[in-house]
C-alpha positions in Angstrom: 9.6 2.0 12.7 10.3 -1.5 11.9 6.1 -2.7 11.7 6.0 0.8 9.4 8.4 -0.6 6.6 6.8 -3.9 6.6 3.5 -2.7 6.3 3.1 -3.8 2.7 4.5 -6.9 3.6 2.2 -7.9 6.3 -0.4 -7.1 3.5 1.0 -9.4 1.1 1.6 -12.1 3.6 -2.3 -11.9 5.1 -3.7 -12.4 1.1 -1.1 -14.9 0.5 -2.6 -16.9 3.4 -6.1 -16.3 2.2 -6.3 -16.2 -1.2 -4.3 -20.2 -0.8 -7.3 -21.7 0.5 -8.3 -20.8 -3.3 -6.2 -22.9 -5.3 -2.9 -22.8 -6.9 -3.6 -20.5 -10.2 -5.7 -17.9 -8.3 -2.3 -18.0 -5.3 0.1 -17.7 -8.0 -1.6 -15.1 -9.8 -2.2 -13.0 -6.9 1.5 -13.3 -5.5 2.7 -12.5 -9.0 0.6 -9.8 -8.8 1.6 -8.3 -5.6 5.2 -8.6 -6.4 5.0 -5.9 -9.6 2.7 -4.0 -7.0 5.4 -4.0 -4.4 7.6 -3.2 -7.2 5.7 0.6 -8.2 5.3 1.3 -4.1 9.2 1.0 -3.9 9.5 4.3 -5.7 7.4 5.5 -3.2 9.1 4.6 -0.1 12.8 5.2 -1.5 11.5 9.0 -2.3 10.0 9.3 1.3 12.5 8.0 3.0 14.8 10.9 2.0 12.2 13.0 2.6 12.1 11.3 6.2 16.2 12.4 6.3 15.5 15.8 5.6 12.3 16.1 7.9 14.6 14.5 10.8 17.2 17.0 10.3 14.9 20.1 10.2 13.4 18.6 13.4 16.5 18.9 15.2 17.2 22.2 13.9 14.3 23.1 15.7 13.1 24.6 12.4 9.4 24.5 12.1 9.4 26.9 8.7 11.8 23.9 6.9 9.5 21.5 8.2 6.8 22.5 6.7 8.3 23.4 3.4 10.3 19.9 3.0 6.9 18.2 4.0 5.1 20.6 0.8 7.7 19.4 -1.5 7.1 16.1 -1.0 3.0 16.2 -1.1 3.8 18.1 -4.5 6.6 15.0 -5.9 4.7 12.5 -4.5 1.4 13.5 -6.3 3.4 13.7 -9.5 5.0 10.4 -9.0 1.3 9.0 -8.0 0.3 10.2 -11.3 3.4 8.5 -13.5 3.5 5.3 -11.6 -0.7 5.6 -12.0 -0.4 5.7 -15.8 2.1 3.3 -16.2 0.3 0.6 -14.2 -2.9 1.5 -15.1 -1.6 1.3 -19.3 1.1 -1.3 -18.9 -0.7 -3.7 -16.7 -1.3 -6.4 -19.7 2.3 -5.5 -20.9 3.5 -7.0 -17.5 1.3 -9.3 -16.9 2.4 -11.1 -20.7 6.2 -10.3 -20.2 6.2 -12.1 -16.5 3.6 -14.8 -16.0 4.1 -17.2 -18.7 1.8 -19.9 -17.6 -2.0 -19.1 -19.3 -4.6 -19.8 -16.3 -2.7 -17.6 -13.7 -2.9 -14.4 -15.9 -6.7 -13.9 -15.6 -6.0 -13.8 -11.9 -3.3 -12.1 -11.7 -5.0 -9.6 -14.0 -7.9 -9.4 -11.6 -5.8 -8.8 -8.8 -3.8 -6.0 -10.0 -6.5 -4.1 -11.3 -8.4 -4.0 -8.1 -4.8 -3.2 -5.9 -3.9 0.0 -8.4 -6.9 1.2 -6.0 -4.8 1.4 -2.9 -1.6 2.9 -4.5 -3.1 6.8 -3.8 -3.1 5.5 -0.1 -0.1 3.8 0.2 1.5 7.3 -1.3 0.1 9.3 0.8 0.3 7.0 3.9 3.9 6.7 3.2 4.3 10.5 3.2 2.8 10.9 6.5 5.5 8.0 7.8 7.7 9.6 6.6 6.6 12.6 7.9 5.9 10.8 11.8 9.2 9.0 12.0 11.2 12.0 10.9 9.7 14.2 13.7 10.2 11.4 16.6 6.8 10.4 17.0 6.5 6.8 16.2 3.9 5.6 17.9 1.2 6.2 15.2 3.2 4.3 12.8 2.7 0.9 15.1 -1.0 1.7 16.1 -2.0 2.3 11.9 -0.4 -0.9 11.3 -2.2 -3.1 13.1 -5.4 -1.2 12.5 -4.6 -1.8 9.0 -3.6 -5.3 8.9 -6.2 -6.4 11.4 -8.5 -4.5 8.6 -7.3 -6.7 6.0 -7.4 -9.7 7.9 -11.5 -9.2 8.4 -12.1 -8.3 4.8 -9.9 -10.3 3.3 -12.5 -13.4 5.2 -15.3 -11.6 4.0 -14.9 -10.7 0.9 -12.9 -13.7 -0.8 -15.2 -16.1 1.0 -18.4 -14.1 1.3 -19.3 -13.7 5.1 -20.6 -10.8 6.5 -22.9 -9.9 3.8 -20.5 -9.9 1.2 -20.8 -12.4 -2.2 -17.8 -14.9 -2.5 -15.1 -12.8 -4.5 -12.2 -14.6 -4.8 -9.4 -12.8 -5.8 -11.4 -9.9 -6.2 -12.3 -9.6 -2.7 -8.1 -10.3 -2.3 -7.4 -7.6 -3.9 -10.4 -5.1 -2.7 -10.0 -5.7 0.9 -6.0 -5.2 0.8 -6.7 -2.3 -0.6 -9.8 -0.3 1.0 -7.2 -1.6 4.3 -4.2 0.6 3.3 -7.4 3.4 2.9 -8.1 2.9 6.2 -4.0 3.0 7.3 -3.9 7.0 5.4 -7.0 8.2 6.8 -5.2 7.4 11.0 -2.3 9.1 9.5 -4.5 12.0 8.6 -7.0 11.9 11.1 -3.9 11.9 13.7 -2.0 14.5 11.6 -5.2 17.0 11.9 -5.6 16.3 15.8 -1.8 17.1 16.0 
């Protein structure tokens, strides 16, 4: 449960480690816009943790119908929240960066990083629903393994996409954002596959 709760922090740490080798401006831009992205993700996590409590209670009562209803409501509300946050982040990105970042050398990197980090927003939302579902039912092994795989994918893709390895062209900050978004997609797909199999 603890590892799953730190999933986004793990990704941010991995990105920081790789982007720090590009330069101070790149690191500043990626770190600050990464924190903005994290702020939007916090809304998802707060909501899904509430659903997790309801799922745990329904699971304790062995009420499978109620579990299904709660999960369905979580999906509906998640999609509404995702659309709202996605629109706010897409159209408010420039305002956020101009408001919180005063250094003009950092702004282009922050803008580029956040633009490609937004691609991971749906994956984080959907993975958070599954994470709360499995935690509420007491099945936490998948959370640990999926988080470890996500981190390994992020490390590999950061190395490849930032610096230009494994057939990729060097992409710098953009590569870090894409790598992390892809790793979040893998995280979600692991949850989805486990949900279907179970």
